[in-house]
Each structure stands twice: as C-alpha cells, then as structure tokens.
N, C-alpha and C positions, 0 to 999 in steps of 0.2 A: 504493500500500500504506500503510495507516494504521499509524503507529508507536504501539506500546503504551507507556503511561506506566509509571513505576516502580511505582506503586501497583497497576496492573492486573497486572503481572508478578508482584508479590508475592502478590496474591490468587490468581492461577492456580497459583503454586507451593504455596500453602497448600492449595488444593483438591486438587492431585495428592497431596500428602502425606496429607491426611485420607482421601481415597478409597482410597489404597493401604493405610492402616492398617485401614480398614473392610473392604476386600476380604480382607486377611490374616486378620482376626478371623472372617470368614465361611467362609473356605476351610480354615483349620486344623482345626476340628472334623471336617469331612468327610475330610480327609487322615488324621486320627487314627483315625477309624472304619475307613477303608480299611486302614490299617496293622495294626490289630488283627485285622481279618478275614482277613488273609493271614499272620498270625503263629502260631507253635506254642503248644501248651498250656503248656509250660514257660516260655516267654518271657512269656506273659500272666500266669501265676501269680506270676512274679518281678517283674512290673511294669517290664519293660525296654523296653516298646514306647511310642514317642512319635509320631514323624512317619514313620519308615520301618519296614517289616516286619522282624521279627527271626525268623530261622529260617523263611524263606519256605515256606509250604505252602498247598495248595489243598484240604486236608482239610475245612475248615469249610464251604466252598461245596459240595463234593461231598456232604457230609452233609446240608446244608440242602436241596439240590436233589433228594435222594433221598427226602425226606419228601413223601408224597402230599398231606397237608393244605396244604402250602405251594403246590403246583401247583394244587390245587383253588381255594384263595383267589386265586391269581394269575389264573386263568381267569375267576373271578367278577368280579374287579376290572377286567380288560380288557373284559369284556362291559358292565359298568355304565358304564365310562368312555366307550367308543365309542358305545353306544346312547344313554346318558344325555346325552352332549354333542350328538348329533344332535337329540334331543328338545328340549334347551335352546335350540339355535340356531333351530330351526323355530318354537318357541313365542315366543321373544324377538323374532325378526324379524317374526312375524305381529302382534305387539302394538306394536312400536316403529315400524314403518313408518306405520300409520294415525295414530299419535300425533304423527308428525313433519309431517304434511300439514295445512296450515291450512284446507283446505276441508272437513275432516271435523268434523261438529257434535258437541259434547260431549266433545271430546278433553281439554279443561282439567279437567273433572270426573274423567275417568279418570286423568289425571296426578296429581290430588290424592289419589285412592284409592291409587294406587301409592306415592305419597310417604308416606302413612300407614303402609303396610306396611313401608316402609323404616325408619321411625322406631320403630314399635311392632311387636314380633313376638309371635305367639301363644304361650302357655305350653305346656309339654310335655304335660300331661294332655289338653287339648283336641286337640292334634295327634295324640296316640295314639288317642283315641276316633275321630277322623276317619279315620285310616288303617284302624282296625278296622272301622268301618262301611262303608268302601269295599271291604273284602275284600282288602286289600293286605298284611296281616300274613303273615310268612313267605314273602314273594315278593321277587324282585329289584326289582320295580317300586316297592316302598316306598323303595328307595334312589335312585330317579330322579324319580318323580312329585311328591313334596312340594316339591322345590326346582326345579321346572321353569322358573321365571322368576326371575331375580335382579333386584331393583329397581335396584341399582347398575349392573349390566350393561345393563339396559334404558335407563337414562338416557344412558349412553355411546353406545349404538347409535342411540337417537333423535336425539341431538345430531349424529351422523355423517350420518344420513339427512336431517336438516334442512339440512345444508350442501350437499346435492346440488343442482345447478342445476334450478330449476323448469321451465326451458324444455325440458329433456329429457323430463320427465314429460308436459308439455303436448304435445310433438311425438309422443310415443308414443300418447297418446289421440287425437290428430288422425288418426293412421295406423290407428286402430281397435283398439288394444290394450286388453284388459280389465285389471283390477287385477292378477290373477295373472300375466298375460303381462308387464305392466310390471315387476313384482317380479323375475320370472325372467329376462327378457331385458335389462333396463336397470339396475335397482337392484342386484341381486346381483353382476353382473360388475364394477360400480364399487365394491363394498363388500368386496373381498377383505381389505384391511388390518383393518377392524373385525371382520369375521367370524373371521379368524384370531386376533385378540386375544381376542375373547369365547370362541372355542372353546378357546383355551389356558386362560383363566380357569376355564371350566366343567370342562375335563378335569382340571386340577390339583385342583380342589375335589372331584370325584368320586373321583379316585385316593387322595387323602389322607383322605377322610371315613371315619369309623368309628362316630360317634355314632348315626346312623340305624340301622346294623346292630345296635348294642347294644340299641336301643329296640324295634325292630320285627321282628327275626329271631331265632328260637330254633333253627332247623335249621342244624346245623354245616356241612352241605354247601353252604349258601348264604352262609357267612361270607366277606367279602372279605379280601384279603391283609392289610389294615391291622389287622383284628381278630386275625389270627394273629400279626402283629408285636407287637401290644399284649400278647397272652397271654405271649409269650416274653420280651419286654424288661421289661415292667412287673410282671406277676404271677408271672414265673418258671414259667409253666405250659408245659412242653415236650411234654406229651401223650405220645404213643408214642415220642418221641425219648429219653425219660429212660433207659429200660432198655437202649437201644442204645448211647448214647455213654458210659455208665458202664463199658462193657466195650471201648471203642474207644480205641486209642492216639492221641495227638496231637490229641485233640478236647477242648475245654473249653466249658462253658456260655457263658463270656464271648465266645469266638470265634464261637460259633453266633449269639449275639445280634447281634454286629457284622455277620456275614454276612447275616443276615435283613434288617437295616437297609439294607445295600447292595442286596440283591435288590429290596427294596420302593422304593428311591429311584431307581436308575439308569434304569429304563424311562421314567419321566416326564421325566427330564433329557435323554434322547436326542431328545425332541421339540423342545426349544428351538432348536437350531441351524437347523432347517428353517423355523421360524416367526419368527425374530428380526427379519427385515427388515419383515415385516408387523406384528409386535407393536409395534415402536417407532413406525411410521407411524400405526397405528390408535390408539394411546394419545394421540399428539400431536393428531391431527385430532379425535378424540372429546373432547378436553379443551378445545379453544379455540373450537369452534363453539357457537353459542347455541341 
C-alpha cells in the first residue's frame, strides 16, 4: 500500500471541501423549489419558505396536474424524447461507425465536413426556410429532424468505435457477416456504455428544448411541456388556470410555478440512476480513445 504524502492528503481534503460546496450550491436551488411547491399560499406570500415546506400541502400539484394543457405538453415531450432519441442514436451510429473504420475511403473529408458544422452553425432564417420547404412546420418532426446528429456526440461515438478491436470486425467478415450484421451482432453489444451516454445526452436535450417549438410550431396542441413551463414561469401566462385559482383557497401563482418546474424536471432525473454506470464508463472511454 502506497503511503500518501502530506501534500496529497491536503489536496484531497481541499477537493472534498470544494466539491461539497459545489454540490450544496447545486442542490439548494432544487430543494428551495421543492419546498415552495409543497408550501401554502400564505407561507409563500409571507416569504417564510426557504429549505423546508411551510404548511405542507399538495394543492399546487393537484392543481397543476388537473390542467389538460400540462398533460398535453407532457405527452408531446415524452413522444419527442423517446422517438427523437431513437432517431438520434440510429443516425449517429450509422455515421460514426463508417467514420471510425480506416478502410472506408473519404472518411477524412466527411470528418472535416462534420467539424465545420461543429464550429459554424446555420443562422435561424435559413433553418426556418429549410424546415418550411421540407413541410415540417407545425409537426412534431420539426423538433427531432433538425438536430438528428450532434457533431459533439458523433465524435465521442466515433472515438469509442475506433477503440474496438479490429480483429473482431475482421473475424466477423471472415465468418460472412455483412456490415449491418457486424453492427448489430458485434459492434452494438460492445457499445452499451457509449450508447447509453449518447442516449442520455440526446434525451436531456430533447426534454429541455423549447426553442425549436417556438420557431416552428404554432399549434398549441403540439407544444411540448417546456413551452408550457416557459409561459407560466417567465411570461406569467397561466391560460385557463387564471380564472380557476383566483377562486381557489391555498393556491398561489408562485406555488403553481414551482410545481410546474418540479413536474417538468423530475421525469428526466429519474433516468439517471439507471444509466449512471454506463454514463461514466462511456464518457471515460469516449474521451481517451483516439
């Protein structure tokens, strides 16, 4: 067992203290939002809520979950997140794998083209005209197709594929496997860490995205949950809620805002525990391979 020096112990102690402070700074706002969402109207109006709920109540959540527009936005967000993530993974894998194999001609030029899109992005108006000409305006596909492949995620996935043993690929070809069979039977089973990591990246991006919906969707029935959250929290547009909560006891606009934030945040947080082991491994492997 290697004995740590005094400097190493001091450095580790400093890291623990620093990371603890950072973790507290990140957790406290979440705890504060939770406390407000479970507090009564009187406590919120008097400013008595900090870390713990005051006059605990579920009225804010019951009120939010009774709003049909919140459920409609939630279903749209779930659909966009699930289907969009599948599209992202299929498209990214289809491009990252050939770019990782040295036998494919022209891969350097394709990598250069991807790198250009990573550095320079198209302005909003050309993007809007493209979506309009493709007939994707006012459809949920406008929330998924434009960002089908992320250059950053592509480079990570390509780096992971480049680290796979070439002997496995060669043995599969000797056994008569085509490229699709190679990917399905050999590459993908070995790529669970990076697939989980990229899937989490894409899913979080889809769930939190609202700019594409602002630009490309006018039909309120197709608004994702984040648009409804933005209307309530930023613009104070409660829609049909206004006339209801004005006549409801123990309900306040502030409590409704906090409850909507919790409803929009918790579902994506529940995914992390199931993907954590793959997430850490995928990020490490994708970052150290050339």
